[in-house]
C-alpha positions as CSV (number, residue, x, y, z in Angstrom):
1,M,-50.6,60.0,65.6
2,M,-49.0,58.5,68.6
3,C,-47.6,55.0,67.9
4,R,-45.9,52.8,70.4
5,L,-42.7,51.6,68.6
6,I,-40.8,48.6,69.7
7,L,-37.2,48.5,68.5
8,L,-35.9,45.1,67.8
9,C,-32.7,43.7,66.4
10,A,-33.2,40.6,64.4
11,A,-30.0,38.9,65.4
12,L,-28.2,35.6,65.5
13,V,-24.5,36.0,65.9
14,G,-23.2,32.6,64.9
15,P,-23.7,28.8,65.2
16,A,-21.6,28.6,68.3
17,Q,-22.9,31.8,70.0
18,A,-26.1,32.7,71.8
19,Q,-28.5,35.1,70.1
20,R,-28.0,38.8,70.8
21,A,-30.7,40.1,73.3
22,L,-33.5,42.0,71.8
23,R,-34.2,45.5,73.3
24,L,-37.6,47.2,73.4
25,T,-37.8,51.0,73.1
26,A,-40.9,53.2,73.1
27,T,-41.0,56.4,71.0
28,D,-43.6,58.9,69.8
29,L,-42.1,59.0,66.3
30,A,-43.2,56.8,63.5
31,A,-41.0,56.0,60.5
32,V,-42.0,57.5,57.2
33,I,-41.5,54.9,54.4
34,D,-39.3,56.9,52.0
35,G,-36.2,54.7,52.0
36,S,-34.2,57.1,54.2
37,L,-32.9,55.9,57.6
38,D,-32.1,59.4,58.8
39,E,-35.1,59.8,61.1
40,S,-34.3,59.9,64.8
41,V,-36.2,56.6,65.4
42,W,-33.6,54.8,63.3
43,Q,-30.7,56.7,64.9
44,R,-31.6,55.1,68.3
45,A,-32.4,51.6,67.0
46,P,-29.7,48.8,67.6
47,L,-28.0,47.4,64.5
48,F,-27.4,43.8,63.5
49,D,-24.6,43.3,60.9
50,R,-23.3,39.8,61.5
51,F,-24.1,38.3,58.1
52,V,-22.5,35.2,56.6
53,Q,-22.1,34.0,53.0
54,Y,-24.4,31.3,51.7
55,H,-23.6,31.5,47.9
56,P,-21.4,30.7,46.2
57,E,-19.7,29.0,49.2
58,D,-21.4,28.8,52.6
59,K,-20.0,29.3,56.1
60,Q,-17.8,32.2,54.9
61,P,-17.8,35.7,56.4
62,A,-19.7,38.3,54.4
63,R,-17.4,40.7,52.4
64,W,-20.1,43.4,52.1
65,R,-21.5,45.0,55.2
66,T,-25.3,44.9,55.7
67,T,-27.1,46.3,58.7
68,V,-30.7,45.5,59.9
69,Q,-33.0,47.4,62.2
70,L,-36.5,46.4,63.0
71,L,-39.4,48.4,64.4
72,A,-42.8,47.2,65.4
73,S,-45.8,49.6,65.4
74,E,-49.3,49.0,66.4
75,D,-50.2,47.4,63.0
76,A,-46.9,46.6,61.2
77,L,-43.3,45.4,61.2
78,I,-41.0,48.1,59.8
79,F,-37.6,47.1,58.5
80,G,-34.7,49.5,58.0
81,I,-31.9,47.8,56.0
82,R,-28.6,49.4,54.9
83,A,-26.6,47.7,52.1
84,Y,-23.1,49.1,51.9
85,D,-21.1,48.7,48.7
86,P,-17.5,49.8,47.9
87,A,-18.4,50.1,44.2
88,P,-21.9,51.5,44.1
89,A,-21.7,52.0,40.3
90,Q,-21.7,48.2,39.9
91,I,-25.1,47.9,41.7
92,R,-27.6,46.2,39.4
93,A,-30.9,48.0,39.8
94,P,-33.1,47.6,36.7
95,L,-36.8,48.1,36.6
96,S,-38.6,44.8,36.2
97,R,-42.0,43.2,36.7
98,R,-43.3,42.3,40.1
99,D,-42.0,38.8,41.2
100,Q,-39.1,39.1,38.8
101,V,-36.5,40.1,41.4
102,R,-33.9,37.3,40.8
103,R,-30.3,36.6,41.6
104,D,-29.1,38.7,38.6
105,Q,-30.1,41.9,40.6
106,D,-29.0,43.5,43.8
107,F,-31.8,42.9,46.4
108,I,-32.6,42.6,50.0
109,G,-34.8,39.6,51.1
110,V,-36.9,39.2,54.3
111,I,-38.2,35.8,55.3
112,I,-40.7,35.6,58.2
113,D,-42.3,32.6,59.9
114,P,-44.8,34.0,62.3
115,V,-46.0,30.5,63.3
116,G,-42.4,29.7,64.4
117,Q,-42.4,26.0,63.2
118,R,-40.1,26.5,60.2
119,R,-42.6,24.5,58.0
120,S,-43.4,27.5,55.8
121,A,-42.5,31.2,55.7
122,Q,-43.6,34.3,53.9
123,F,-40.9,36.2,52.0
124,V,-40.3,39.4,50.1
125,R,-37.5,40.6,48.0
126,V,-36.9,44.3,47.4
127,S,-34.5,45.2,44.5
128,A,-32.2,48.2,44.6
129,A,-34.7,49.8,42.2
130,G,-37.6,49.3,44.6
131,V,-39.3,46.4,42.7
132,L,-41.0,43.7,44.8
133,A,-41.1,39.9,44.6
134,D,-43.0,38.0,47.3
135,G,-44.4,34.6,48.0
136,V,-44.4,31.6,50.3
137,Y,-41.6,29.2,51.0
138,T,-42.4,25.6,51.9
139,A,-39.8,23.6,53.8
140,E,-41.1,20.1,52.9
141,D,-40.7,20.7,49.1
142,D,-37.8,23.1,49.7
143,V,-39.2,25.5,47.0
144,E,-40.3,29.1,46.9
145,D,-43.7,30.0,45.3
146,F,-43.9,33.5,43.9
147,A,-47.6,33.3,43.1
148,P,-49.0,34.7,46.4
149,D,-48.7,38.5,46.7
150,F,-48.9,40.6,49.9
151,D,-49.9,44.2,50.3
152,L,-46.6,45.8,51.4
153,E,-45.1,49.3,51.4
154,V,-41.5,49.7,50.4
155,A,-39.1,52.5,49.4
156,V,-35.4,52.5,48.4
157,Q,-32.8,55.2,48.3
158,R,-29.6,55.0,46.4
159,L,-26.6,56.3,48.4
160,P,-23.0,57.2,47.6
161,D,-21.9,54.0,49.4
162,G,-24.8,51.6,48.6
163,Y,-28.5,51.8,49.1
164,S,-31.0,51.7,51.9
165,V,-34.4,49.9,52.1
166,E,-37.5,50.7,54.2
167,L,-40.1,47.9,54.3
168,R,-43.5,48.1,56.0
169,W,-45.0,44.7,56.5
170,P,-48.7,45.1,57.8
171,L,-49.6,42.5,60.4
172,A,-52.8,42.0,58.5
173,A,-50.7,40.4,55.8
174,L,-49.0,37.9,58.2
175,R,-50.6,34.6,59.2
176,F,-50.0,33.6,62.9
177,P,-51.8,31.9,65.7
178,H,-54.2,33.6,68.1
179,A,-52.6,32.3,71.2
180,K,-49.8,30.0,72.4
181,G,-47.7,30.4,69.3
182,A,-44.0,29.6,69.1
183,P,-41.6,32.6,68.8
184,W,-41.6,34.3,65.4
185,R,-38.7,33.6,63.2
186,L,-36.8,35.7,60.7
187,M,-33.9,35.7,58.2
188,V,-32.6,38.6,56.1
189,T,-30.8,38.0,52.8
190,R,-28.8,40.1,50.5
191,S,-28.0,39.4,46.8
192,I,-24.8,40.9,45.3
193,P,-24.3,39.9,41.6
194,R,-21.0,40.9,40.1
195,D,-19.0,39.8,37.1
196,D,-16.5,37.9,39.2
197,A,-19.1,36.3,41.6
198,S,-22.7,36.2,42.4
199,V,-23.0,36.3,46.2
200,L,-25.9,35.7,48.6
201,N,-25.4,36.7,52.2
202,V,-27.7,35.6,55.0
203,S,-28.3,36.8,58.6
204,A,-28.5,33.3,60.0
205,P,-25.8,30.6,60.0
206,L,-27.4,28.6,57.2
207,S,-25.5,25.7,55.7
208,K,-26.1,24.0,52.3
209,D,-26.3,20.8,54.3
210,A,-29.7,21.9,55.6
211,L,-32.9,20.1,54.3
212,S,-34.4,23.5,53.5
213,F,-33.6,27.2,53.1
214,I,-35.7,28.1,56.2
215,A,-34.1,25.5,58.5
216,E,-32.1,28.2,60.5
217,L,-34.5,31.1,60.8
218,Q,-33.6,33.4,63.8
219,V,-35.9,33.8,66.7
220,I,-37.4,37.3,67.2
221,E,-37.8,37.8,71.0
222,G,-39.8,40.5,72.7
223,L,-42.9,40.3,70.5
224,G,-45.2,39.1,73.2
225,D,-46.8,42.5,73.9
226,L,-47.2,43.2,70.3
227,A,-48.9,39.9,69.6
228,E,-51.2,40.5,72.5
229,Q,-52.2,43.9,71.1
230,V,-52.9,42.7,67.5
231,R,-54.3,39.2,67.9
232,D,-57.9,40.4,68.3
233,K,-57.7,43.2,65.7
234,S,-60.0,42.8,62.7
235,F,-59.0,43.8,59.2
236,I,-61.2,43.8,56.2
237,S,-60.6,44.8,52.5
238,I,-62.9,44.9,49.6
239,R,-61.5,44.8,46.1
240,P,-64.0,45.6,43.4
241,E,-63.0,45.1,39.7
242,L,-64.6,46.3,36.5
243,T,-63.7,44.6,33.2
244,W,-64.8,45.6,29.7
245,R,-64.2,43.5,26.7
246,S,-65.1,44.4,23.2
247,G,-68.4,42.9,22.1
248,Q,-69.5,42.2,25.7
249,K,-71.2,44.1,28.5
250,P,-69.0,45.4,31.3
251,S,-68.5,42.9,34.1
252,L,-68.4,43.9,37.7
253,G,-66.8,41.5,40.2
254,A,-65.3,41.8,43.7
255,E,-63.1,40.0,46.1
256,L,-63.3,40.4,49.9
257,K,-60.7,39.5,52.5
258,W,-61.6,39.6,56.2
259,R,-59.4,38.7,59.1
260,P,-61.7,38.7,62.1
261,R,-58.7,37.9,64.4
262,A,-55.1,36.8,64.0
263,D,-55.7,33.1,63.2
264,W,-58.7,33.4,60.8
265,V,-58.9,34.6,57.3
266,I,-62.2,34.7,55.3
267,D,-62.0,35.1,51.5
268,A,-64.9,35.6,49.1
269,T,-65.1,36.2,45.4
270,L,-68.0,37.1,43.1
271,K,-67.9,37.0,39.4
272,P,-64.1,37.4,39.2
273,D,-62.4,38.1,35.9
274,F,-60.0,35.2,36.0
275,S,-58.6,35.7,32.4
276,Q,-54.9,36.1,32.3
277,V,-53.3,39.3,30.9
278,E,-50.0,37.5,30.8
279,L,-50.1,34.2,28.9
280,D,-48.9,30.9,30.2
281,A,-45.6,29.8,28.7
282,P,-46.2,27.3,25.9
283,Q,-45.1,23.7,26.3
284,L,-44.0,21.1,23.8
285,A,-47.0,18.7,23.8
286,G,-47.0,16.9,20.4
287,N,-45.0,13.8,21.5
288,T,-46.9,12.9,24.6
289,R,-50.3,11.4,25.4
290,F,-50.5,12.9,28.9
291,A,-52.0,16.1,30.0
292,L,-49.7,19.0,31.0
293,S,-50.1,21.2,34.1
294,V,-49.7,25.0,34.3
295,P,-48.9,27.1,37.4
296,E,-51.6,29.1,39.3
297,K,-51.7,32.9,39.1
298,R,-55.1,33.8,40.4
299,P,-55.2,35.5,43.8
300,F,-58.2,33.8,45.3
301,F,-56.5,30.4,45.3
302,L,-53.2,31.7,46.7
303,E,-54.1,32.5,50.3
304,S,-52.1,30.3,52.6
305,S,-51.2,28.0,49.7
306,D,-49.0,25.9,52.0
307,V,-52.1,24.8,54.0
308,V,-53.9,23.6,50.9
309,G,-50.9,21.5,49.8
310,Q,-51.2,22.5,46.2
311,S,-48.2,21.7,44.1
312,Q,-47.3,20.8,40.6
313,P,-45.6,17.6,39.3
314,D,-42.0,18.0,38.4
315,E,-40.7,17.5,34.8
316,S,-40.6,13.7,35.2
317,G,-44.3,13.6,36.3
318,E,-43.3,12.7,39.9
319,N,-45.7,14.2,42.4
320,R,-43.2,15.6,44.9
321,S,-45.9,16.5,47.4
322,L,-49.6,16.2,48.1
323,A,-51.0,17.7,44.9
324,A,-54.6,16.8,46.0
325,F,-55.9,20.2,44.8
326,Y,-55.1,21.8,41.4
327,S,-56.8,25.1,41.2
328,R,-56.5,25.4,37.5
329,A,-59.2,22.6,37.4
330,I,-61.6,25.5,38.3
331,T,-62.3,27.3,35.0
332,D,-64.8,30.1,35.4
333,P,-66.2,30.5,39.0
334,D,-69.5,32.4,39.5
335,W,-68.7,32.8,43.2
336,G,-66.4,31.3,45.8
337,L,-66.0,31.2,49.6
338,R,-63.0,30.2,51.7
339,A,-62.0,30.1,55.4
340,T,-58.4,29.5,56.6
341,W,-57.4,28.9,60.2
342,R,-53.9,28.8,61.8
343,G,-53.3,27.6,65.3
344,A,-50.1,27.2,67.3
345,S,-49.7,23.5,66.3
346,A,-52.5,23.0,63.7
347,E,-54.0,24.6,60.6
348,A,-56.9,24.1,58.2
349,T,-58.6,25.5,55.2
350,V,-62.0,24.9,53.5
351,L,-63.3,26.3,50.2
352,S,-66.2,26.0,47.9
353,L,-66.8,27.5,44.4
354,R,-69.5,27.4,41.8
355,D,-67.7,26.8,38.5
356,A,-69.6,27.8,35.3
357,G,-67.6,25.3,33.2
358,G,-65.9,25.5,29.9
359,G,-62.8,23.6,31.0
360,L,-61.6,20.0,30.6
361,I,-62.2,16.9,32.9
362,L,-59.3,14.4,33.0
363,R,-59.7,10.7,33.1
364,P,-56.2,9.2,33.3
365,A,-55.0,5.7,32.3
366,A,-51.6,4.0,32.2
367,Y,-50.7,5.1,28.7
368,A,-52.6,8.3,28.1
369,T,-54.9,10.9,29.6
370,A,-58.4,11.1,28.2
371,T,-60.0,14.6,28.3
372,F,-63.6,15.5,28.2
373,P,-65.3,18.9,27.9
374,Q,-67.0,20.3,31.0
375,R,-70.2,21.5,29.4
376,G,-72.2,22.3,32.5
377,A,-71.8,24.0,35.9
378,S,-70.4,22.2,38.9
379,Q,-69.7,22.7,42.6
380,A,-66.1,22.3,43.7
381,S,-65.3,21.9,47.4
382,F,-62.1,21.1,49.3
383,I,-61.1,20.9,53.0
384,R,-57.7,20.1,54.5
385,G,-56.4,20.2,58.1
386,R,-53.0,19.4,59.4
387,T,-51.6,19.1,63.0
388,Q,-48.1,19.1,64.4
389,L,-47.4,16.3,66.9
390,P,-44.4,15.6,69.1
391,M,-41.3,13.9,67.6
392,A,-41.4,16.3,64.6
393,L,-44.4,14.5,63.1
394,A,-47.2,16.3,61.1
395,L,-50.4,14.6,60.2
396,G,-53.0,15.8,57.8
397,A,-56.4,14.9,56.4
398,L,-58.5,16.1,53.5
399,A,-61.7,15.7,51.6
400,S,-62.5,16.9,48.0
401,S,-65.8,16.9,46.1
402,R,-66.8,17.9,42.6
403,R,-70.6,17.7,41.9
404,Y,-72.0,18.1,38.4
405,G,-75.7,17.5,39.2
406,E,-78.0,14.5,38.1
407,G,-76.0,12.2,40.4
408,R,-72.7,12.8,38.7
409,S,-69.8,13.5,41.1
410,N,-66.2,12.8,42.1
411,E,-65.2,12.5,45.8
412,V,-61.7,12.1,47.3
413,V,-60.7,11.6,50.9
414,G,-57.3,11.0,52.3
415,S,-54.5,11.5,54.8
416,D,-50.9,12.6,54.6
417,F,-47.9,12.9,57.0
418,A,-44.4,14.4,57.2
419,W,-41.8,13.2,59.7
420,H,-38.5,14.8,60.3
421,A,-36.8,11.6,61.5
422,S,-33.5,13.5,62.1
423,E,-31.9,16.8,61.0
424,I,-30.9,15.2,57.7
425,D,-33.9,12.8,57.1
426,L,-37.4,13.6,56.0
427,L,-40.1,11.0,55.4
428,R,-43.4,11.9,53.8
429,G,-46.4,10.1,52.4
430,H,-50.1,10.3,51.6
431,L,-53.0,7.9,50.8
432,L,-56.0,9.2,48.8
433,V,-59.2,7.2,47.9
434,S,-61.6,8.3,45.2
435,R,-65.2,7.5,44.2
436,T,-66.5,8.6,40.8
437,T,-70.0,8.5,39.2
438,A,-69.3,11.3,36.6
439,G,-68.8,9.4,33.4
440,F,-69.0,10.0,29.6
441,D,-70.5,8.1,26.7
442,A,-68.9,7.3,23.3
443,Q,-69.8,10.8,22.0
444,D,-68.1,12.5,25.1
445,E,-71.5,13.4,26.5
446,P,-71.7,13.4,30.4
447,L,-73.7,10.6,32.0
448,R,-74.1,9.1,35.5
449,S,-72.0,6.0,35.5
450,A,-71.8,3.1,38.0
451,A,-69.6,4.1,40.9
452,E,-65.9,3.5,40.4
453,S,-63.3,3.6,43.2
454,G,-59.6,4.0,43.2
455,H,-56.6,4.9,45.3
456,K,-53.3,6.9,45.1
457,F,-50.4,6.0,47.5
458,W,-47.1,7.9,47.7
459,L,-44.2,7.5,50.0
460,G,-41.0,9.7,49.8
461,W,-37.8,9.9,51.7
462,R,-35.1,12.5,51.4
463,R,-31.6,12.7,53.1
464,R,-29.1,15.5,52.8
465,D,-25.7,15.7,54.6
466,E,-22.1,16.7,53.7
467,D,-21.5,13.8,51.4
468,W,-24.9,12.8,49.9
469,N,-28.2,14.3,48.7
470,N,-30.5,11.4,48.1
471,A,-34.2,10.7,47.6
472,A,-36.5,7.7,47.0
473,H,-40.1,7.6,46.1
474,L,-42.7,4.8,45.9
475,E,-46.0,5.5,44.2
476,E,-49.1,3.5,43.2
477,V,-52.2,4.8,41.5
478,S,-55.0,2.4,40.8
479,P,-56.7,2.3,37.4
480,R,-60.0,3.9,38.4
481,F,-58.5,6.7,40.6
482,A,-59.7,10.2,39.6
483,N,-59.5,13.7,41.2
484,D,-61.5,16.3,39.4
485,N,-60.3,19.0,41.8
486,G,-56.7,17.9,41.4
487,F,-54.2,17.1,38.6
488,V,-53.9,13.4,37.8
489,S,-52.5,12.7,34.3
490,Q,-51.8,9.0,34.7
491,S,-53.3,6.1,36.6
492,G,-53.0,2.3,36.7
493,Y,-49.3,2.1,37.5
494,R,-46.8,1.4,40.2
495,R,-43.6,3.5,40.2
496,A,-40.3,3.3,42.2
497,T,-37.7,6.1,41.9
498,V,-34.3,6.5,43.4
499,Q,-32.1,9.6,43.1
500,L,-28.5,9.3,44.3
501,N,-26.3,12.5,44.4
502,R,-22.8,12.2,45.6
503,R,-21.6,15.6,46.8
504,L,-17.9,16.0,45.9
505,G,-17.3,19.4,47.3
506,S,-15.5,22.3,45.7
507,T,-12.6,22.3,43.3
508,E,-11.1,24.2,40.4
509,W,-10.8,23.3,36.7
510,A,-8.1,25.4,35.1
511,A,-9.3,28.9,35.9
512,L,-12.9,27.9,36.5
513,P,-13.9,27.7,40.1
514,V,-16.4,24.9,40.9
515,Y,-18.3,25.7,44.1
516,E,-20.4,22.5,44.1
517,L,-19.9,19.2,42.2
518,E,-22.2,16.2,42.2
519,A,-22.1,12.8,40.6
520,Q,-25.7,11.7,40.0
521,L,-27.6,8.5,39.3
522,H,-31.4,8.6,38.6
523,L,-33.2,5.3,38.6
524,M,-36.9,4.8,37.9
525,Q,-39.3,2.0,36.9
526,T,-43.0,2.3,36.1
527,Q,-45.2,-0.8,35.7
528,T,-48.8,-1.3,34.9
529,L,-51.5,-2.5,37.4
530,A,-54.0,-4.8,35.8
531,D,-56.9,-2.9,34.2
532,A,-59.5,-5.3,32.8
533,A,-61.7,-2.5,31.5
534,L,-59.0,-1.3,29.1
535,G,-57.4,-4.7,28.6
536,V,-54.1,-3.8,30.2
537,P,-52.3,-6.6,32.0
538,G,-50.5,-6.2,35.3
539,G,-46.7,-6.0,35.5
540,E,-46.1,-4.5,32.0
541,V,-43.1,-2.1,32.0
542,I,-44.2,1.3,30.9
543,D,-40.9,3.2,31.6
544,R,-37.5,2.2,32.9
545,Q,-35.0,5.0,33.3
546,V,-31.2,4.8,34.1
547,H,-29.6,8.2,34.0
548,P,-26.0,8.5,35.2
549,G,-25.0,12.2,35.2
550,F,-23.3,15.2,36.8
551,W,-24.1,18.7,38.0
552,F,-21.8,21.5,39.1
553,A,-22.1,25.2,40.1
554,T,-19.6,27.8,39.1
555,A,-19.2,31.6,38.7
556,R,-22.0,34.0,37.7
557,N,-24.6,32.0,39.5
558,S,-24.1,29.3,36.9
559,G,-25.0,25.6,36.9
560,F,-24.4,22.9,34.3
561,W,-25.6,19.3,34.1
562,G,-25.6,16.3,31.8
563,Y,-26.7,12.7,31.8
564,L,-27.0,9.6,29.6
565,G,-30.5,8.2,29.0
566,L,-30.3,4.4,29.1
567,D,-34.0,3.9,29.0
568,R,-36.7,1.4,28.1
569,Q,-40.2,2.7,27.2
570,R,-43.5,1.4,26.0
571,V,-46.2,3.7,24.5
572,R,-49.2,1.3,24.4
573,S,-50.3,-1.9,26.1
574,G,-48.9,-4.9,24.3
575,G,-46.5,-2.7,22.3
576,K,-42.8,-3.1,21.9
577,L,-40.6,-2.1,24.8
578,H,-38.3,0.3,23.0
579,A,-34.7,1.1,24.1
580,P,-34.2,4.8,23.4
581,R,-30.6,6.1,23.9
582,T,-30.1,9.8,24.5
583,F,-27.6,12.3,25.8
584,T,-28.7,15.5,27.5
585,L,-26.7,18.6,28.3
586,G,-28.0,21.7,30.0
587,G,-27.0,24.8,31.8
588,E,-28.2,28.1,33.2
589,S,-26.3,31.4,34.1
590,N,-26.6,35.1,34.8
591,P,-23.9,36.1,32.3
592,N,-23.8,39.8,32.7
593,E,-25.8,43.0,33.4
594,W,-27.6,43.1,30.0
595,L,-27.9,39.3,29.4
596,T,-29.4,38.7,32.8
597,F,-30.4,35.0,32.4
598,L,-29.6,32.3,29.9
599,T,-30.7,28.6,30.1
600,G,-30.9,25.8,27.7
601,E,-31.2,22.0,27.5
602,L,-30.5,19.8,24.5
603,S,-31.3,16.1,24.3
604,W,-30.4,14.0,21.2
605,G,-30.1,10.4,20.1
606,R,-32.6,7.7,19.5
607,M,-36.0,8.9,20.6
608,I,-39.5,7.6,20.5
609,D,-42.2,8.8,18.1
610,V,-45.1,8.2,20.4
611,E,-47.9,8.4,17.9
612,A,-46.1,5.9,15.5
613,D,-44.8,3.7,18.3
614,R,-41.3,3.6,16.8
615,L,-37.7,4.7,17.4
616,G,-35.9,7.3,15.3
617,R,-33.1,9.8,15.4
618,G,-34.3,12.9,17.1
619,A,-33.6,15.8,19.4
620,Q,-35.3,18.2,21.7
621,L,-34.1,21.7,22.5
622,N,-35.4,24.3,25.1
623,L,-33.9,27.7,25.3
624,E,-34.8,30.7,27.5
625,A,-33.0,34.1,27.5
626,K,-33.7,37.4,29.3
627,T,-32.1,40.6,28.3
628,R,-32.5,44.2,29.5
629,W,-31.2,47.7,28.6
630,A,-31.4,51.1,30.3
631,L,-32.8,53.7,27.9
632,P,-32.0,57.4,27.9
633,A,-33.8,59.3,30.7
634,F,-37.1,60.8,29.6
635,L,-38.8,63.5,31.6
636,G,-36.3,63.0,34.4
637,S,-37.0,59.2,34.7
638,A,-35.0,56.3,33.5
639,W,-36.8,53.8,31.3
640,W,-35.9,50.1,31.0
641,L,-36.5,47.7,28.2
642,G,-36.6,44.0,28.8
643,L,-36.9,41.1,26.4
644,E,-37.7,37.5,27.4
645,Q,-37.5,34.8,24.8
646,Q,-38.5,31.2,25.2
647,L,-38.0,28.6,22.4
648,G,-38.7,24.9,22.2
649,Q,-38.4,22.4,19.4
650,G,-38.5,18.7,19.2
651,F,-38.5,16.2,16.3
652,V,-38.0,12.5,15.4
653,R,-37.0,11.2,12.0
654,D,-38.4,8.1,10.3
655,A,-36.5,5.2,8.9
656,Q,-35.8,7.1,5.7
657,G,-34.3,10.0,7.6
658,R,-37.2,12.3,7.1
659,R,-38.7,14.2,10.0
660,A,-41.8,12.2,11.0
661,F,-43.0,15.0,13.2
662,T,-41.8,18.4,14.4
663,D,-43.1,20.3,17.5
664,R,-42.3,24.0,18.0
665,S,-43.2,26.6,20.5
666,A,-42.1,30.2,21.1
667,Q,-42.9,33.1,23.3
668,S,-41.5,36.6,23.1
669,L,-42.2,39.1,25.9
670,L,-41.1,42.7,25.4
671,V,-41.6,45.0,28.4
672,L,-41.1,48.7,28.5
673,H,-40.8,49.9,32.1
674,L,-41.7,53.6,32.4
675,S,-41.5,53.6,36.2
676,A,-41.8,51.1,39.0
677,R,-45.6,51.5,38.6
678,D,-46.1,51.8,34.9
679,S,-45.2,49.4,32.1
680,V,-46.2,48.4,28.5
681,R,-46.0,44.7,27.5
682,L,-46.1,43.0,24.1
683,I,-46.5,39.3,24.2
684,H,-46.4,37.0,21.1
685,Q,-46.8,33.3,21.5
686,S,-46.8,30.7,18.7
687,T,-47.0,26.9,18.5
688,R,-46.8,24.5,15.6
689,Y,-47.1,20.8,15.3
690,T,-46.5,19.0,11.9
691,R,-46.6,15.3,11.1
692,R,-45.7,13.7,7.8
693,P,-48.3,11.4,6.3
694,D,-47.0,7.8,6.5
695,G,-48.9,4.6,6.1
696,G,-51.8,4.7,8.5
697,F,-50.9,8.1,9.9
698,V,-52.7,11.1,8.5
699,G,-50.5,14.3,8.0
700,A,-51.1,17.2,10.3
701,D,-50.1,20.9,10.4
702,Q,-51.6,22.6,13.5
703,R,-50.6,26.2,14.2
704,G,-51.6,28.7,16.9
705,R,-50.7,32.3,17.5
706,I,-51.6,34.7,20.3
707,T,-50.5,38.3,20.5
708,A,-51.3,40.7,23.5
709,L,-50.4,44.4,24.0
710,V,-51.0,45.6,27.6
711,A,-50.4,48.9,29.3
712,Q,-50.6,48.7,33.1
713,H,-50.5,51.1,36.0
714,R,-50.0,49.4,39.4
715,I,-49.8,50.8,42.9
716,G,-49.1,47.8,45.2
717,L,-52.0,45.4,45.2
718,S,-54.7,47.9,45.9
719,R,-54.9,49.8,42.6
720,V,-54.3,48.3,39.2
721,L,-55.4,49.6,35.8
722,S,-54.9,47.6,32.6
723,L,-55.7,48.5,29.0
724,G,-54.9,46.3,26.1
725,A,-55.7,44.2,23.1
726,T,-55.4,40.5,22.2
727,R,-55.5,38.6,18.9
728,S,-55.6,34.8,18.8
729,N,-55.6,32.4,15.9
730,E,-55.6,28.9,17.3
731,A,-55.9,25.6,15.5
732,G,-59.5,24.7,14.8
733,R,-60.9,28.0,16.1
734,P,-61.8,31.3,14.3
735,R,-59.5,34.3,14.6
736,V,-60.5,36.5,17.5
737,T,-59.5,40.2,18.2
738,E,-60.4,41.7,21.5
739,L,-60.0,45.0,23.2
740,F,-60.2,45.1,27.0
741,A,-59.9,47.4,30.0
742,K,-59.7,46.3,33.6
743,A,-59.7,48.5,36.8
744,M,-59.2,47.1,40.3
745,L,-59.3,49.1,43.5
746,S,-59.1,48.2,47.2
747,F,-61.0,49.6,50.3
748,P,-59.6,50.5,52.7
């Protein structure tokens, strides 16, 4: 078939030089995606090879040569990338799961912003073994989200002097305006992990002083004709899925994605099987009264996640961004519809789902989160729009609704903004207002309550330059604020946070190179707002944190940190303001080729036993390790075995030195990779919480275990077949053993 190919070179030659001109060439030959760059179409394409180093030290010339060529066909961008290596035997190319391509592996990354505003970008990583990791990068949070997946075609070939990658990115998988859009932007990255150094090279002159990783994306010129050709093209895919579970009738569901033109995407889902084959990582929850959030993995909610503004609180509970929609609040939808639009300077999304129920409804307070069962169906709806104004100012507005019937509902409206005041300053904020008539009686039964109103206000500032990396947040959540479509674990408080990080540059300790060193000071104070209904006075200190500490980065992609906890904390209104004293040390590293990732954090000292409202000697330890081994070749194919282990334990002793309580969690994941498409996974997860009977406290011993064995065959996103079995034995529930099979196809 005749394809008009446009040859481009994605190039930016340096911070002080103009971008290399992009040339357009027509040809009758289309590239076959096999990993080889020997076809004539590649022989005539211009090369870009002016990469610079970003990690471990930025602004350095790249030591390994990498070349990039870019073709544009009628319906896709096609990348040809050559990674040269003087020691190809050291290339780390294990088989791994999708979205598990990390810095411990050799990979090529492509980051594309087809809107051109550098607010968000889609990215993909391709390992030297041909494994994909993809997602969305958001500049305001400066984080990458691996949850979204794109239907991409990729192939890799190992060569005597390195490896080559061919990547076909369909235009239907890119989100860009219909007209008047800014030039598309691009950056290519290359990871080179070695025992002496873990290097990341980039095609743009990116500095660690930038506010985000996508601050310096290169402009792709010459795409005007292509954009004109494809902006009115319509793409549609239907993805039926059939699920069978032992003891149940087979369930048929479907998802539809329709792009009527470049700036619109319509999503629909009917009876989806939203159960997770891979279990959520367990969390230590026995010494807190607040609900814990878990990340989203379900495809329907991941379309243009940056437009929704969905995010999770960080470990301190601080909402770093909008967090007005938390899709895990939707438990079991019967159906759902969604429309997303992107313009040149604005974007919007609207969705509505019918949730069959079965989950939990949160009602937060200053000292704990109350949870109630969602026994009936509800309608969940959400809409958000955002526009880009002059002076680097973005304004947004949203509305959220959860209706349970019989006059019971929760509505939230609000507005948010982000202002890049300078190249080193970012100011953000939002104001949300809620109205709730969905209440509960003393027996946790739902009822229509008198309308209660509340608000949530958050203002954040961040500055990053050569000497400092600082942030400050101010937050206020009134006692009656609730968001049943979001995640709100605490209300009735006012909180101020300051994070000061003094950047001390690079140095060397003995034979240890230190690439980045920071002296840190974290300050936070949380106080109550008056809540007459619960008898909580205003101005009561809930939490005061003073954490002087340090962080440094060194060889093998390693980072280490530590801080003193000079805190004050109260666990109930009118209770004692305790003075816990702790010391925390932590670190993470990619030690070597078989121990690919190791991280741990240990806190010890005088800690609070929340349930007993007292101080005691205690500790909390969290560990995670990932290992992998190449197995002997079988039937001409190399197999890989990977083991991921997560462990957590916390305890506090009483006045007699006995453990008042112990909280443990563990997850083991063993994965046998038969090929890039086939794998067998064994997951075992256990939790245990024990409390010693003492005075008015009743003893407890709660255990839970879940084991899952899953065999999966996957070809991209279009064809997935899973077979497996699960066995669960959770506290307070009967033991359940289940066999299941799930098949998912895609048309076209």
